[in-house]
OpenMM code with the backbone's topology and positions (N, CA, C; nanometers):
from openmm import Vec3, app, unit

residues = "MET VAL ARG ALA LEU LYS PRO ALA PRO ILE TRP MET THR GLU ILE PHE ASP PRO VAL ALA GLY VAL ALA TYR LEU PRO ASP ASP ASP ASN LYS VAL ALA HIS ARG MET VAL LEU PRO PRO ALA PRO THR ALA ALA ALA PRO ALA ALA ASN PRO ARG ALA THR VAL GLU ARG LEU GLY SER LYS THR VAL ASP GLY VAL MET ALA GLU GLY THR ARG THR VAL MET PRO ARG LEU THR ILE".split()
positions = [
    Vec3(14.2097, 9.1090, -1.6776),
    Vec3(14.2668, 9.0828, -1.5672),
    Vec3(14.3039, 9.0518, -1.4018),
    Vec3(14.2493, 8.8817, -1.3787),
    Vec3(14.2303, 8.9393, -1.2038),
    Vec3(14.3526, 8.8589, -1.1648),
    Vec3(14.3609, 8.9615, -1.0409),
    Vec3(14.5163, 8.9003, -0.9567),
    Vec3(14.5104, 8.9044, -0.8120),
    Vec3(14.5177, 8.7973, -0.7655),
    Vec3(14.4501, 8.8245, -0.6166),
    Vec3(14.5211, 8.8129, -0.5814),
    Vec3(14.6537, 8.8387, -0.4522),
    Vec3(14.7775, 8.8716, -0.3818),
    Vec3(14.7346, 8.8441, -0.2295),
    Vec3(14.8060, 8.7620, -0.1611),
    Vec3(14.7644, 8.7285, -0.0486),
    Vec3(14.9114, 8.7798, 0.0275),
    Vec3(14.9617, 8.8638, 0.0699),
    Vec3(15.0437, 8.9174, 0.1435),
    Vec3(14.9868, 8.8858, 0.3566),
    Vec3(15.0407, 8.8167, 0.4133),
    Vec3(14.9992, 8.7777, 0.4868),
    Vec3(14.9643, 8.9095, 0.5588),
    Vec3(14.8488, 8.9546, 0.6672),
    Vec3(14.7339, 8.8495, 0.6409),
    Vec3(14.6246, 8.9139, 0.6118),
    Vec3(14.6037, 8.9770, 0.5173),
    Vec3(14.5010, 9.0807, 0.4533),
    Vec3(14.5158, 8.9547, 0.2576),
    Vec3(14.3922, 8.9504, 0.2097),
    Vec3(14.4553, 8.9257, 0.0632),
    Vec3(14.3931, 9.0740, -0.0225),
    Vec3(14.4213, 9.1247, -0.1195),
    Vec3(14.4452, 9.1773, -0.2477),
    Vec3(14.4367, 9.1483, -0.3403),
    Vec3(14.3000, 9.2165, -0.3333),
    Vec3(14.2446, 9.1830, -0.5799),
    Vec3(14.2694, 9.3522, -0.6523),
    Vec3(14.2795, 9.2544, -0.7673),
    Vec3(14.3698, 9.3881, -0.8557),
    Vec3(14.2714, 9.3125, -1.0050),
    Vec3(14.2356, 9.3924, -1.0024),
    Vec3(14.1176, 9.3877, -1.1490),
    Vec3(14.1254, 9.5043, -1.2561),
    Vec3(14.1912, 9.4618, -1.3604),
    Vec3(14.2557, 9.5424, -1.4692),
    Vec3(14.1396, 9.5084, -1.6198),
    Vec3(14.1070, 9.6456, -1.6879),
    Vec3(13.9959, 9.6626, -1.8063),
    Vec3(14.1045, 9.7465, -1.8551),
    Vec3(14.2508, 9.6923, -1.9418),
    Vec3(14.2743, 9.7754, -2.0628),
    Vec3(14.1558, 9.8257, -2.1184),
    Vec3(14.0971, 9.7349, -2.1438),
    Vec3(14.0405, 9.7957, -2.3280),
    Vec3(13.9303, 9.9395, -2.2508),
    Vec3(13.8842, 9.9501, -2.1693),
    Vec3(13.8298, 10.0665, -2.0926),
    Vec3(13.9052, 10.1290, -2.0496),
    Vec3(14.0491, 10.1042, -1.9888),
    Vec3(14.1088, 10.1509, -1.9501),
    Vec3(14.1242, 10.2184, -1.8123),
    Vec3(14.0751, 10.1277, -1.7190),
    Vec3(14.0811, 10.1410, -1.5794),
    Vec3(14.1153, 9.9752, -1.5158),
    Vec3(14.1264, 10.0604, -1.3779),
    Vec3(14.1425, 9.9360, -1.2741),
    Vec3(14.0682, 9.8926, -1.1389),
    Vec3(14.0597, 9.8282, -1.0665),
    Vec3(13.9477, 9.8502, -1.0325),
    Vec3(14.0146, 9.8057, -0.8680),
    Vec3(13.9989, 9.8787, -0.7523),
    Vec3(14.1168, 9.7369, -0.6170),
    Vec3(13.9549, 9.7801, -0.5297),
    Vec3(13.9066, 9.6271, -0.5163),
    Vec3(13.7824, 9.6096, -0.4278),
    Vec3(13.8625, 9.6208, -0.2921),
    Vec3(13.7895, 9.6932, -0.2005),
    Vec3(13.7538, 9.6573, -0.0997),
    Vec3(13.7340, 9.5943, 0.0013),
    Vec3(13.6952, 9.4698, 0.0222),
    Vec3(13.6373, 9.3891, 0.1166),
    Vec3(13.4991, 9.4665, 0.2554),
    Vec3(13.6191, 9.4991, 0.3578),
    Vec3(13.5982, 9.5073, 0.4734),
    Vec3(13.4615, 9.6229, 0.4618),
    Vec3(13.5279, 9.7200, 0.3679),
    Vec3(13.4317, 9.8688, 0.3940),
    Vec3(13.3056, 9.8649, 0.2370),
    Vec3(13.2981, 9.7229, 0.1738),
    Vec3(13.2382, 9.7074, 0.0738),
    Vec3(13.2409, 9.8230, -0.0347),
    Vec3(13.3431, 9.8764, -0.0191),
    Vec3(13.3113, 9.9174, -0.2027),
    Vec3(13.4704, 9.9112, -0.2374),
    Vec3(13.4700, 9.9328, -0.4226),
    Vec3(13.5870, 9.9259, -0.5276),
    Vec3(13.5974, 10.0960, -0.5401),
    Vec3(13.7365, 10.0840, -0.5597),
    Vec3(13.8215, 10.2114, -0.6092),
    Vec3(13.9049, 10.1414, -0.7057),
    Vec3(13.8702, 10.2471, -0.8097),
    Vec3(13.8350, 10.3077, -0.9669),
    Vec3(13.9651, 10.3769, -0.9914),
    Vec3(14.0358, 10.3676, -1.0594),
    Vec3(14.1592, 10.3799, -1.1209),
    Vec3(14.2766, 10.4008, -1.2685),
    Vec3(14.1987, 10.4882, -1.2853),
    Vec3(14.2559, 10.5649, -1.4521),
    Vec3(14.3551, 10.5060, -1.4444),
    Vec3(14.4211, 10.3980, -1.6079),
    Vec3(14.5391, 10.3859, -1.6540),
    Vec3(14.5881, 10.4571, -1.7480),
    Vec3(14.7139, 10.4486, -1.7687),
    Vec3(14.8311, 10.5680, -1.8025),
    Vec3(14.7378, 10.4786, -1.9860),
    Vec3(14.7920, 10.5558, -2.0642),
    Vec3(14.7136, 10.4525, -2.2256),
    Vec3(14.8561, 10.4041, -2.2159),
    Vec3(14.8334, 10.3053, -2.2933),
    Vec3(14.9106, 10.2278, -2.3255),
    Vec3(15.0126, 10.2893, -2.4430),
    Vec3(15.0745, 10.2068, -2.4372),
    Vec3(15.2450, 10.2448, -2.5611),
    Vec3(15.2064, 10.2284, -2.6511),
    Vec3(15.2128, 10.2656, -2.7636),
    Vec3(15.1423, 10.2278, -2.8901),
    Vec3(15.2961, 10.0909, -2.9559),
    Vec3(15.2627, 10.0215, -3.0275),
    Vec3(15.3146, 9.9447, -3.1154),
    Vec3(15.4499, 10.0479, -3.2107),
    Vec3(15.4179, 10.1146, -3.2353),
    Vec3(15.5804, 10.1643, -3.2891),
    Vec3(15.6530, 10.2279, -3.1529),
    Vec3(15.6710, 10.2512, -3.0845),
    Vec3(15.7700, 10.3252, -2.9575),
    Vec3(15.8717, 10.2084, -2.9837),
    Vec3(15.9059, 10.1189, -2.9313),
    Vec3(15.9814, 10.0248, -2.9839),
    Vec3(16.0667, 10.0211, -3.0833),
    Vec3(16.0035, 10.0170, -3.2032),
    Vec3(16.0725, 10.0659, -3.3479),
    Vec3(16.1468, 10.1557, -3.3430),
    Vec3(16.1672, 10.2967, -3.2431),
    Vec3(16.2485, 10.3764, -3.1851),
    Vec3(16.3519, 10.3554, -3.2011),
    Vec3(16.4034, 10.2496, -3.1941),
    Vec3(16.5725, 10.2268, -3.1891),
    Vec3(16.5645, 10.1746, -3.2854),
    Vec3(16.6545, 10.2648, -3.4150),
    Vec3(16.7115, 10.2013, -3.5396),
    Vec3(16.7527, 9.9993, -3.5360),
    Vec3(16.8201, 10.0055, -3.4275),
    Vec3(16.8579, 9.8682, -3.4804),
    Vec3(16.7867, 9.7497, -3.4502),
    Vec3(16.6373, 9.7872, -3.3505),
    Vec3(16.5294, 9.6661, -3.3191),
    Vec3(16.5172, 9.6740, -3.4639),
    Vec3(16.4407, 9.4978, -3.4361),
    Vec3(16.4027, 9.4359, -3.5697),
    Vec3(16.2247, 9.4017, -3.4547),
    Vec3(16.1615, 9.3983, -3.6159),
    Vec3(16.0180, 9.3745, -3.5615),
    Vec3(15.9748, 9.2517, -3.6354),
    Vec3(15.9739, 9.1587, -3.5864),
    Vec3(15.8611, 9.0322, -3.6864),
    Vec3(15.7153, 9.0379, -3.6468),
    Vec3(15.6690, 9.0503, -3.7421),
    Vec3(15.5366, 9.0178, -3.7162),
    Vec3(15.4814, 8.8230, -3.7536),
    Vec3(15.4537, 8.8276, -3.6297),
    Vec3(15.4475, 8.6854, -3.6301),
    Vec3(15.2529, 8.5983, -3.6844),
    Vec3(15.1681, 8.6582, -3.6942),
    Vec3(15.0200, 8.6368, -3.8118),
    Vec3(14.9084, 8.6560, -3.6954),
    Vec3(14.8170, 8.6433, -3.7243),
    Vec3(14.6958, 8.6251, -3.6315),
    Vec3(14.6471, 8.4793, -3.6081),
    Vec3(14.5943, 8.4516, -3.5119),
    Vec3(14.5411, 8.4050, -3.4444),
    Vec3(14.4318, 8.4279, -3.2953),
    Vec3(14.3656, 8.3616, -3.3562),
    Vec3(14.1971, 8.3129, -3.2280),
    Vec3(14.2597, 8.3030, -3.1380),
    Vec3(14.1950, 8.3729, -3.0073),
    Vec3(14.2478, 8.3086, -2.9078),
    Vec3(14.1142, 8.3063, -2.8021),
    Vec3(14.0479, 8.2308, -2.7557),
    Vec3(13.9263, 8.2102, -2.6315),
    Vec3(13.8477, 8.3126, -2.7739),
    Vec3(13.8088, 8.3087, -2.8902),
    Vec3(13.7246, 8.3448, -2.9381),
    Vec3(13.7439, 8.4768, -2.9908),
    Vec3(13.8921, 8.5336, -3.0024),
    Vec3(13.8968, 8.7101, -2.9335),
    Vec3(14.0110, 8.7267, -3.0531),
    Vec3(13.9961, 8.7588, -3.1600),
    Vec3(14.1482, 8.8313, -3.2852),
    Vec3(14.2116, 8.8389, -3.1982),
    Vec3(14.3377, 8.7874, -3.2448),
    Vec3(14.4675, 8.8833, -3.1928),
    Vec3(14.5904, 8.8802, -3.3451),
    Vec3(14.6637, 8.9542, -3.2477),
    Vec3(14.7665, 8.9893, -3.3998),
    Vec3(14.9323, 9.0151, -3.3327),
    Vec3(14.9677, 8.9103, -3.3857),
    Vec3(15.1572, 8.8985, -3.2649),
    Vec3(15.1418, 9.0112, -3.2799),
    Vec3(15.3208, 9.0120, -3.2713),
    Vec3(15.4624, 9.0700, -3.3087),
    Vec3(15.5470, 9.0938, -3.2169),
    Vec3(15.6059, 9.0628, -3.2706),
    Vec3(15.8097, 9.0256, -3.1714),
    Vec3(15.9212, 9.0910, -3.2050),
    Vec3(15.9316, 9.2236, -3.0475),
    Vec3(16.0390, 9.3082, -3.0593),
    Vec3(16.1782, 9.2584, -3.0296),
    Vec3(16.2168, 9.2231, -3.1531),
    Vec3(16.4026, 9.2213, -3.0687),
    Vec3(16.4652, 9.3405, -3.0209),
    Vec3(16.5176, 9.3547, -2.9052),
    Vec3(16.6269, 9.4380, -2.9217),
    Vec3(16.8210, 9.3761, -2.8515),
    Vec3(16.9308, 9.4490, -2.9978),
    Vec3(17.0489, 9.3872, -2.9309),
    Vec3(17.1066, 9.4907, -2.8229),
    Vec3(17.1160, 9.3621, -2.7534),
    Vec3(17.2321, 9.3181, -2.6586),
    Vec3(17.2840, 9.4694, -2.6584),
    Vec3(17.3152, 9.5340, -2.4726),
    Vec3(17.3908, 9.6026, -2.5201),
    Vec3(17.5556, 9.5801, -2.5073),
    Vec3(17.6921, 9.6196, -2.5645),
    Vec3(17.8101, 9.6006, -2.5523),
    Vec3(17.8607, 9.6269, -2.4571),
    Vec3(17.9214, 9.6612, -2.3797),
    Vec3(18.0001, 9.6954, -2.2884),
    Vec3(18.1762, 9.7046, -2.2599),
] * unit.nanometer
topology = app.Topology()
chain = topology.addChain("A")
for resn in residues:
    res = topology.addResidue(resn, chain)
    for name in ("N", "CA", "C"):
        topology.addAtom(name, app.Element.getBySymbol(name[0]), res)
């Protein structure tokens, strides 16, 4: 995923590579890119730690030539 932000008066570009677990921040003025290691992604089982959460399997679908497996986790509302 590439994201470009324009807070005046500079541009900031971020490049995320979740497969490799890294992010890059290009520095156009100095002609370098800073590489940062991303923290590991949470596992799919983490939301199910809440015993009241429900996990719905959404099935498989090809998106831009890549097979994706979908799930939806619903957390109950907190009542106060």
